[in-house]
C-alpha atoms as a printed R data frame, in Angstrom:
   type eleno elety resid chain resno      x       y       z
1  ATOM     1    CA   ALA     A     1 37.353 174.937 145.478
2  ATOM     2    CA   GLY     A     2 40.754 174.110 146.930
3  ATOM     3    CA   PRO     A     3 39.687 171.623 149.632
4  ATOM     4    CA   SER     A     4 37.500 169.768 147.133
5  ATOM     5    CA   ARG     A     5 40.336 169.466 144.608
6  ATOM     6    CA   ILE     A     6 42.641 168.084 147.310
7  ATOM     7    CA   ALA     A     7 40.052 165.497 148.378
8  ATOM     8    CA   ILE     A     8 39.388 164.450 144.763
9  ATOM     9    CA   LYS     A     9 43.127 164.078 144.087
10 ATOM    10    CA   LEU     A    10 43.497 161.914 147.195
11 ATOM    11    CA   ALA     A    11 40.532 159.743 146.189
12 ATOM    12    CA   ALA     A    12 41.809 159.379 142.613
13 ATOM    13    CA   GLY     A    13 44.978 157.698 143.892
14 ATOM    14    CA   VAL     A    14 43.070 154.641 145.173
15 ATOM    15    CA   SER     A    15 41.124 152.089 143.180
16 ATOM    16    CA   ALA     A    16 38.681 149.515 144.481
17 ATOM    17    CA   ALA     A    17 36.357 146.881 143.104
18 ATOM    18    CA   PRO     A    18 33.566 147.639 143.222
19 ATOM    19    CA   GLY     A    19 34.397 151.296 143.331
20 ATOM    20    CA   ALA     A    20 32.279 154.180 144.522
21 ATOM    21    CA   THR     A    21 31.854 157.380 142.530
22 ATOM    22    CA   VAL     A    22 33.295 160.763 143.446
23 ATOM    23    CA   PHE     A    23 30.778 163.492 142.556
24 ATOM    24    CA   CYS     A    24 31.256 165.417 139.305
25 ATOM    25    CA   SER     A    25 34.434 163.576 138.351
26 ATOM    26    CA   GLY     A    26 33.568 160.062 137.207
27 ATOM    27    CA   ILE     A    27 36.389 158.802 139.438
28 ATOM    28    CA   LYS     A    28 35.818 155.407 141.051
29 ATOM    29    CA   THR     A    29 37.628 154.890 144.342
30 ATOM    30    CA   SER     A    30 37.238 153.071 147.651
31 ATOM    31    CA   HIS     A    31 33.963 153.594 149.449
32 ATOM    32    CA   GLU     A    32 35.718 155.339 152.331
33 ATOM    33    CA   LEU     A    33 37.493 157.832 150.087
34 ATOM    34    CA   ALA     A    34 34.344 158.477 148.040
35 ATOM    35    CA   VAL     A    35 32.493 159.338 151.265
36 ATOM    36    CA   PHE     A    36 35.406 161.547 152.329
37 ATOM    37    CA   ALA     A    37 35.764 163.423 149.020
38 ATOM    38    CA   ASN     A    38 32.011 163.824 148.539
39 ATOM    39    CA   GLY     A    39 31.616 164.877 152.166
40 ATOM    40    CA   VAL     A    40 34.301 167.538 151.753
41 ATOM    41    CA   MET     A    41 32.481 168.918 148.717
42 ATOM    42    CA   ILE     A    42 29.118 168.924 150.494
43 ATOM    43    CA   ARG     A    43 30.433 170.527 153.684
44 ATOM    44    CA   TYR     A    44 32.587 173.087 151.884
45 ATOM    45    CA   LEU     A    45 29.544 174.264 149.936
46 ATOM    46    CA   ASP     A    46 27.584 174.257 153.198
47 ATOM    47    CA   PHE     A    47 30.091 176.848 154.479
48 ATOM    48    CA   ASN     A    48 30.810 174.531 157.418
49 ATOM    49    CA   ASP     A    49 27.894 175.823 159.420
50 ATOM    50    CA   ALA     A    50 26.740 173.810 162.409
51 ATOM    51    CA   TYR     A    51 23.494 172.516 163.761
52 ATOM    52    CA   VAL     A    52 23.478 172.461 167.560
53 ATOM    53    CA   SER     A    53 20.963 170.409 169.493
54 ATOM    54    CA   GLN     A    54 20.674 170.111 173.260
55 ATOM    55    CA   MET     A    55 19.690 166.462 172.845
56 ATOM    56    CA   ASN     A    56 22.110 165.307 170.129
57 ATOM    57    CA   GLY     A    57 25.159 167.565 170.347
58 ATOM    58    CA   ALA     A    58 26.586 169.338 167.327
59 ATOM    59    CA   GLY     A    59 27.007 168.457 163.677
60 ATOM    60    CA   HIS     A    60 24.915 169.044 160.623
61 ATOM    61    CA   PRO     A    61 22.284 166.940 158.862
62 ATOM    62    CA   SER     A    62 24.243 167.179 155.604
63 ATOM    63    CA   ASP     A    63 27.080 165.189 157.209
64 ATOM    64    CA   THR     A    64 25.173 161.979 156.446
65 ATOM    65    CA   ILE     A    65 24.419 162.605 152.752
66 ATOM    66    CA   ALA     A    66 27.761 161.441 151.297
67 ATOM    67    CA   ALA     A    67 27.716 158.217 153.327
68 ATOM    68    CA   LEU     A    68 24.095 157.465 152.440
69 ATOM    69    CA   LEU     A    69 24.642 158.018 148.713
70 ATOM    70    CA   THR     A    70 27.754 155.836 148.701
71 ATOM    71    CA   ALA     A    71 25.947 153.064 150.597
72 ATOM    72    CA   GLY     A    72 23.103 153.297 148.079
73 ATOM    73    CA   GLU     A    73 25.528 153.023 145.187
74 ATOM    74    CA   LEU     A    74 27.178 149.967 146.779
75 ATOM    75    CA   GLU     A    75 23.777 148.299 147.189
76 ATOM    76    CA   ARG     A    76 22.667 149.467 143.710
77 ATOM    77    CA   ILE     A    77 19.657 151.297 145.107
78 ATOM    78    CA   PRO     A    78 18.343 153.842 142.557
79 ATOM    79    CA   LEU     A    79 17.822 157.488 143.406
80 ATOM    80    CA   THR     A    80 14.313 158.857 143.028
81 ATOM    81    CA   PHE     A    81 12.577 162.170 143.520
82 ATOM    82    CA   GLU     A    82  9.525 160.629 145.122
83 ATOM    83    CA   HIS     A    83  8.472 157.602 147.145
84 ATOM    84    CA   SER     A    84  7.722 154.548 145.032
85 ATOM    85    CA   PRO     A    85  4.122 153.385 145.505
86 ATOM    86    CA   ARG     A    86  5.182 149.874 144.429
87 ATOM    87    CA   GLY     A    87  7.443 149.514 147.476
88 ATOM    88    CA   GLU     A    88 10.700 149.400 145.493
89 ATOM    89    CA   ARG     A    89 13.895 150.113 147.354
90 ATOM    90    CA   SER     A    90 15.087 153.612 146.560
91 ATOM    91    CA   PHE     A    91 16.689 156.657 148.071
92 ATOM    92    CA   CYS     A    92 14.509 159.742 148.069
93 ATOM    93    CA   ILE     A    93 16.416 162.887 147.120
94 ATOM    94    CA   LEU     A    94 16.520 165.388 149.982
95 ATOM    95    CA   VAL     A    95 15.745 168.932 148.937
96 ATOM    96    CA   GLY     A    96 15.915 171.626 151.580
């Protein structure tokens, strides 16, 4: 999709050590630009719908996914599909 390609191109122009991964591209970039590019891809596929709450305002739960995955990559926390009974640090994949 157009917005995703623009975000990936922007992210590809910056390198960082350690770098963070842009989804589906293998590109390593700054953590901020990885969150931005991945967030664009997530939200664009989400059709930019909104979640409105009287208590917490507006937004969408998927807005946090790109930042959480990038933070996990920075901390080298593995992704899992289930909670580890041994108490290992891991991110549980969210499936809605």
